[in-house]
Structures are given as structure tokens and as C-alpha cells.
ROLO-596625 format. One line per 5 residues: number of its first residue (from 1); their letters; for each residue x, y, z of C-alpha. Coordinates in nm, 3 decimals, always signed. Layout:
BEGIN
NUM) a) X,Y,Z; ... $
//
This chain:
BEGIN
1) mtkgm) -5.465,-1.955,+1.069; -5.217,-1.819,+1.323; -5.036,-2.148,+1.310; -4.995,-2.110,+0.933; -4.861,-1.755,+0.978 $
6) rigkg) -4.601,-1.870,+1.229; -4.475,-2.127,+0.983; -4.478,-1.863,+0.713; -4.280,-1.616,+0.932; -4.039,-1.889,+1.038 $
11) talii) -3.994,-1.998,+0.679; -3.947,-1.634,+0.575; -3.689,-1.587,+0.850; -3.501,-1.899,+0.737; -3.509,-1.777,+0.377 $
16) vflsl) -3.375,-1.433,+0.484; -3.092,-1.594,+0.686; -3.017,-1.837,+0.403; -3.010,-1.553,+0.149; -2.786,-1.347,+0.376 $
21) flvva) -2.556,-1.648,+0.422; -2.539,-1.705,+0.044; -2.459,-1.338,-0.022; -2.182,-1.340,+0.239; -2.048,-1.678,+0.120 $
26) tgeaq) -2.050,-1.561,-0.242; -1.869,-1.241,-0.143; -1.611,-1.441,+0.051; -1.563,-1.679,-0.243; -1.513,-1.384,-0.478 $
31) errki) -1.264,-1.232,-0.236; -1.076,-1.565,-0.211; -1.067,-1.588,-0.593; -0.934,-1.230,-0.613; -0.665,-1.304,-0.352 $
36) akdea) -0.568,-1.626,-0.533; -0.551,-1.439,-0.862; -0.334,-1.165,-0.706; -0.105,-1.429,-0.552; -0.073,-1.608,-0.887 $
41) kksqn) +0.014,-1.279,-1.055; +0.271,-1.208,-0.782; +0.427,-1.552,-0.819; +0.445,-1.508,-1.197; +0.619,-1.175,-1.153 $
46) gagfg) +0.844,-1.331,-0.891; +0.893,-1.653,-1.080; +1.259,-1.569,-1.128; +1.349,-1.709,-0.788; +1.594,-1.426,-0.744 $
51) lnasr) +1.636,-1.054,-0.719; +1.483,-0.855,-1.000; +1.508,-0.480,-1.067; +1.157,-0.464,-1.208; +0.992,-0.605,-0.892 $
56) gpidi) +1.064,-0.337,-0.637; +1.334,-0.214,-0.400; +1.612,-0.443,-0.284; +1.708,-0.390,+0.083; +2.069,-0.490,+0.149 $
61) tsdtv) +2.265,-0.516,+0.474; +2.636,-0.600,+0.497; +2.947,-0.531,+0.704; +3.094,-0.295,+0.440; +2.989,-0.130,+0.112 $
66) eydqk) +3.222,-0.004,-0.160; +3.114,+0.198,-0.464; +3.342,+0.198,-0.771; +3.227,+0.474,-1.005; +3.467,+0.377,-1.285 $
71) qnsit) +3.345,+0.015,-1.286; +2.983,+0.113,-1.218; +2.968,-0.141,-0.939; +2.873,-0.160,-0.574; +3.038,-0.430,-0.361 $
76) fkgnv) +2.878,-0.551,-0.039; +3.107,-0.759,+0.184; +3.051,-0.960,+0.500; +2.726,-1.126,+0.605; +2.533,-0.992,+0.308 $
81) iakqe) +2.155,-1.014,+0.326; +1.959,-0.884,+0.028; +1.581,-0.886,+0.054; +1.319,-0.812,-0.211; +0.953,-0.890,-0.143 $
86) dttly) +0.937,-1.266,-0.066; +1.296,-1.339,-0.177; +1.602,-1.323,+0.049; +1.962,-1.381,-0.058; +2.245,-1.458,+0.185 $
91) astmv) +2.613,-1.449,+0.078; +2.963,-1.354,+0.188; +3.002,-1.099,-0.093; +2.766,-0.945,-0.345; +2.859,-0.720,-0.637 $
96) vhqdp) +2.594,-0.516,-0.818; +2.687,-0.398,-1.167; +2.500,-0.107,-1.323; +2.466,+0.006,-1.682; +2.706,+0.305,-1.715 $
101) etkkl) +2.454,+0.524,-1.899; +2.115,+0.434,-1.751; +2.243,+0.333,-1.404; +1.994,+0.046,-1.418; +2.078,-0.288,-1.263 $
106) ktiva) +2.271,-0.509,-1.506; +2.394,-0.803,-1.300; +2.421,-0.918,-0.941; +2.697,-1.165,-0.851; +2.681,-1.323,-0.506 $
111) tgnvk) +2.967,-1.544,-0.384; +3.051,-1.748,-0.077; +2.794,-1.982,+0.078; +2.508,-1.842,-0.125; +2.157,-1.920,-0.009 $
116) ivqle) +1.840,-1.794,-0.177; +1.506,-1.837,-0.002; +1.167,-1.771,-0.162; +0.860,-1.909,+0.015; +0.905,-2.291,+0.008 $
121) rratg) +1.193,-2.276,-0.241; +1.554,-2.282,-0.124; +1.867,-2.274,-0.339; +2.228,-2.302,-0.225; +2.562,-2.290,-0.400 $
126) qratf) +2.896,-2.112,-0.400; +2.806,-1.846,-0.659; +2.483,-1.697,-0.795; +2.469,-1.465,-1.095; +2.150,-1.273,-1.176 $
131) nqeen) +2.162,-1.133,-1.529; +1.889,-0.871,-1.567; +1.927,-0.825,-1.946; +1.902,-1.198,-2.022; +1.653,-1.269,-1.740 $
136) kiild) +1.872,-1.557,-1.634; +1.999,-1.686,-1.300; +2.303,-1.914,-1.275; +2.381,-2.100,-0.953; +2.730,-2.256,-0.950 $
141) geavv) +2.929,-2.478,-0.715; +2.747,-2.772,-0.558; +2.411,-2.621,-0.649; +2.107,-2.755,-0.466; +1.750,-2.641,-0.526 $
146) regen) +1.468,-2.753,-0.295; +1.096,-2.697,-0.319; +0.914,-2.864,-0.036; +1.048,-3.220,-0.031; +1.164,-3.212,-0.396 $
151) vvrge) +1.540,-3.170,-0.446; +1.770,-3.135,-0.745; +2.152,-3.130,-0.716; +2.416,-3.050,-0.971; +2.729,-2.848,-1.026 $
156) rviyy) +2.535,-2.574,-1.206; +2.170,-2.469,-1.231; +2.063,-2.222,-1.501; +1.715,-2.075,-1.468; +1.558,-1.875,-1.753 $
161) tneer) +1.301,-1.656,-1.581; +1.097,-1.551,-1.887; +1.062,-1.911,-2.003; +1.025,-2.056,-1.651; +1.271,-2.322,-1.765 $
166) siveg) +1.583,-2.456,-1.598; +1.884,-2.667,-1.689; +2.083,-2.858,-1.430; +2.435,-2.972,-1.518; +2.661,-3.217,-1.339 $
171) gkgsr) +3.028,-3.139,-1.287; +3.331,-3.329,-1.412; +3.276,-3.689,-1.314; +2.950,-3.619,-1.135; +2.590,-3.643,-1.243 $
176) vttti) +2.271,-3.459,-1.161; +2.058,-3.612,-0.886; +1.687,-3.548,-0.840; +1.443,-3.648,-0.569; +1.075,-3.606,-0.651 $
181) tpskk) +0.824,-3.668,-0.375; +0.469,-3.734,-0.502; +0.205,-3.519,-0.337; -0.001,-3.692,-0.073; -0.368,-3.742,-0.159 $
186) e) -0.603,-3.559,+0.070 $
//
């Protein structure tokens, strides 16, 4: 009889530990799903692969800053670094144009060795224009966009943020080149 009780207590103990493990594992799985959902939402909001007035503050450092009240523009010159959440833009010069009445961001034009970095995505070119009203980004001048090992090159890349659609154009006498690396099976 005591032998049967020991097995019963041992079995009960195993069941308690198993139940506790399942509760913790289920909680962790729910937390992982919530984090993944939040990350997906963030990436959708940040899908523009650029700076966006609706996403949060843009921190900018440069050698000089000039504000032109008549033109409603702010010009940042020299080693410009603009950072917003997970996106960083590097350029020689960046001009921010504001709407004269609302003072909201209208366009950002970055020129001179432009590089945009967002997580695993990298884009380079000679000029980048972010149009807030049209939700469009244009990368001009030997434009190259990389995501992981995938690469697309052209003279101009136009990215429509709302549609998550892009067009790559070749220049005069040149064509668009694309390298797609298949994902490795695990």
C-alpha cells in the first residue's frame, strides 16, 4: 500500500511539474507571438525604408545647420547623420522642406554619397528624396539596394511606401541588374 502511494505521489509530482512547465511554455509562446506581432506592426509602419514624419522624432547631427524662413527649409551640411527608430541616413547635405502653413514635414532631400540603413536593408546613391505627401522615396545616381545577400542596381529606384512597391530604372545605355540569393534550407 505504501508502495502504491509513493508511485501516486511521484506521479502527482510529475503531473504538477508538467502542468507548471506547460503553463510557463504557453505563456512564453504567447509572449513570443505578441513580440512577433509588435515587430510586424513596427516593420509595416517602417516599411518606407526612409525617414517618416509620422513615425517619431528624427535626430540629426551635422557640421552646420541653416534655417531659411522664407523658403520654409532647414539645410544640414557636412557629415549629416539623421536617425529615426531603426533607420539611419548618411549624406553630405540634407534639406528639410516644411509646409508653410502647418510647418509639417513636406520633403527631405539628401545629396552626396547617400546611404540609408534599416536593419538588414542598405541603400546607396547620390541623391535621396523622401516625399511625405506622396509617401514616395526616390533614390537617384547609381542606386543600389541590398537586403541580406539580395541586390538590385539601377540609375533610379522609386519606392511607394503605402503600396510597398518599387520601380528600378536603368540609366541611359545601362540596364537594371538584380542578384537574388535563394534562402538556405534549414
